[in-house]
N, C-alpha and C positions, 0 to 999 in steps of 0.2 A: 616698454616691451610687450606688456600684455595687449596693448592696443594695436599694435601691429601684428600680432598673432590672430586676433579677432577679425582684423580687417582682410588679413589674408584667407581666413577661413570664409568669409563672407563672399569675397571674390570667386573663390573656389566653388562654392555652392552656387553661385549665380551662374556659373559657367556649365553646371550640370543640371540646372532645374528649368523647364519651360514655363516660364511666367505668362499667364493670360494677357494678351494685348488689348488696350482699349478698342471698342470698336469691331473687333474681329469675330470670327464664328467658327463652329465646329459641329460635326454631327454627333448627336447624342442618342438617338432612338430610332428604331425601325421596325416595321410589322407589316401585316398584310390587311388591306380593305378597312382602313382606318384604326385598326387596333395595335397599338403600339406594345412592344416587349420591354423589358427593364432596360436600364441605362447601360449602354454599350454593347447589349446582347445582339449578336450576329453582325457586329462590326469589326472591321480589320483595325487593329490599334494603330494610333497615329503617334508619330514622335515629334509633332509641331504644336501641340495643344491647339490653340485656336489661331496660330499665326498662318498665313498665307505662304504657298509657294510661288516663286517669282522666276525661278530658272526653268525656262522651257524645255531645255535639254536633259533634265534630271529625270531619273526613274521615280523620284518622290513625287512626280506629276500624277502618277497612277492612283495613289490611295493616301498621300501624304504620309508614306511610312519609308524610313531610310533603310529598312531590312530587305534583304534579297537572298532567297526568295521571300515573298509576302508571308508573313506569319499567320496562316490560316488553318493550320492543323488542329488548333484547339478552339476554334471559333464555332460557336452553334450556327446551325443553318435555318433560317427562317423559311417555312413553307409558303410559297406564293403561287398559286396555280396560274397557268399561261392564261392570258386573256384578262386577268384580274389585276388589282391595283397593290403597288408596294406603297406603304406609307412610310415617311421618314420625318424627323424633326431636328431642326437645328438649333443651337444656343449659343449665347456669347460665352458664358461659363455656365455650369450646372446651376440651374433654378435661379439665374441672375434675375434681379429686379431692376436695377438702373437701366441696363441694355439688354432686354430679353433675348435678342437674336444677334443683330449687328446694327450699327450706325446706318440710319436711313440715307446718309449721304453715299454709301457704298452701292451705288447704282450698277445694274449691269444684268447680263443673262444668266439663266440656270440651264444647265445641260445634263443629260443621263446617258451613260455608256454601259455596255454589257459585254462581258467575256467569259468563257468556260472557266470554271474555277481550277480544273487540273492544268490550265496554261499558267497559272499564277500571273497573268497579265503580260506575260512576255511574248512579243512578236506580233504578227497583223492579226489580233484575235478580237480587238475591240470594235463594237459596232454601236452607232450612236441611236439610242431609242427615244429620244425626246429632246426638244430643245425649246425655248421660249426667250425672246428679248424683250422689246418694248411692245406692250398690248395698246393698240391705237384706241379700242374701246374703253378700256379702263384707265387710259392714259398714265399707264404705270409700268415700271420694269419688273421682270420676273423677281428679281432680288427683294424689291419693296412688297410684291405680293406675298412673297414667303414671311417677311418681317411682319406684314399685317395680319399674317394668319397664325401669329404665334409660332412661326418657324416650322409650320406642318406643309407638307406637300405630297400628292399623290401622282403616280405615274404608272401607266399600264405596262404589264409586261407582256411582249409579243405573243401571239398564239401560235404563229407558224414557226416554232423553233423546237428543237428535241426536248424531251424531258432530261433533267439532270441538274447539277450543281453549278451556280455561277457566281461571279463577281458582279456588283452591279456598283458602277462609279457615279455617284452623286457630284456636282459641281456647281458652285457659285462663283461668278467671275466679277469683281468689283472694278469699276472703270473711273473711279473718282481722279486717279493720278496717271490715267493711261495715255495722256497726251504727250508722254515722252517714253521712249524705247526703255523697257523694263519696268515701267509703271503700273502695269496691270498686275492685280492681286488674284490669284486662283486658290480657291478653297475646296479641293477634292477630298473626298472620302469614300471608302468602300463597305458595301454590305454584302454578306454571303447568304445566298438564298437557294432554296431547292424548288425547282419547277416541276410540276406535273401537268398533265392534260395537253401538252403541247402536240400540235400536227405536223411539225416538221421532222425529217429524216436526217439532216445534217445542219450543222450550224454555219452560217454564211461568214466567208472571208471579211476581215475588216481592216482596221487601222493599227498602227503601232503608236505606243505612248511610252515615251516621248515621241513626238513627230507629228502629232494633230495640229499644232500651233507653231507659228514662226512670229518672230519679234516684231515684222512690220506687217502682219495680217491686218486688213481693215477693221476686224473685230477685237483685235489685241491692242493696236495702236489706234486710239480713238480720243477724240476732244469731247468730252461729255457735254460741252457747250454748244455742239452740233445739234441739229434737228434729229431726235431720236429715232424719227420714222424712217431714216435713212441708213440706220444701224444695220450692219451684216453679221450675223452670228457666225463666230469663226468655227473651224473644224470641218470633218466630212458631213456628208449627206446624212440625213435621218433613213434609218433601215425602215422599209415599208412593212407594217405590221398588220398581217392579215388582210392585205389588199387594199388598206385605206391609209391616209395620212392624218389621221384623227390624233396621233400623237404628237404632232409637230404644231408648234405655233411661234412664229418669228415677227419681226418687226415689219418685215415687207411681204415676202411670199415663201410658202413652205418649200423646203428643199428635200425632195423625196425621190429615193433611187429605187428602181424596180429590179436591179441587178443584184447579184450576190455579193459583188466586189464593191465596197464602199468606195466611193471616189474621195480621195484625199485633196488637201489644198493644194499640192504640187502637181496635180493630174492636169496635163495640158488640156485635156478633154473638157475640163471645167471651166477654162479660160475664155471669156467671150471674144469673139472675133472683132475686129476694128469696126466693122459695120454694126455689130451689137452694141458697141460701146459708145457709139455716137449718140449725142444728145442736143437738141435744139438748143441755141444759144440763150433764148428766152427762158427756157426751163433752167438751164445752167444758172442764169443770173438770178432765178427766183429762189433756188436751192441755196445759193451763195448768201442772199438776203435773210433767209430763214435760220442759217447756220450762224450768222453775224448776231442775229437777235438773240438766240440760245445762248451763245457763246458769253455775252454779255452779261445775261440774266443768271448765269450759273457759275461765272468766273470766281466769286467769293467763298464758293464751297470746295474748291478743288484742294486747298491745303489740309482738309481734314485727314488724319491718319487711317 
């Protein structure tokens, strides 16, 4: 009788507690210009622990929070001047020793989005301010660059935006199981900041979240065995910050828009014409051979959780 009661209590407790999952990650710290604040300061509370979001149609994709509206009223705002850097740090679990950030097998891109705080992330308010996939020079994915830097990463806040309070959406996308629909693992977290010194008068129109990714987008449905230099980072174009594309690094070419309206993946204007999409048969055969070699060399790593 007593054993049955204890078992029932254990099951009930497990259903209500988010237990950290091996190899996964979450954001723990944020600050400005390399100086981090205390644990969870300026961060929107997450309901996932270090587990990923996999439902691309869920509002949880905004900040890994199940609450609506987002619980931001009591969150401290980190001051970050326009044109300067937001510094963040991910960890597997707080002060983890065995896996400091996340498993190195979780290769993939990192992205940063921005939205006015008053919007609570609802509506076409998100602009992408940074993205990075495979670095051809370092021969490394953005996720692995973050892992190798003890979970720390800097991103520049655009200069040409109005002063005010903003949500910064950080994201790591893990592709180790993305060769099947629903296999990509997304790790978004949000930071609340106050921007001063901006030169813009109005904040640009952006994209809705959910809505930035579709299950079969090339950067979401992806075989990590393929040549990483062909990888296309998913989502809208990067907002042009202060007339330059310095905030953008992707595996192929920078995707920068000079208009106020961010192009979404479903925008017909972003779809290449038949003429543009044609590729000489020799080049196509070369890409296929490279992909086959990569697929064989990385196949054994796909089953890592």
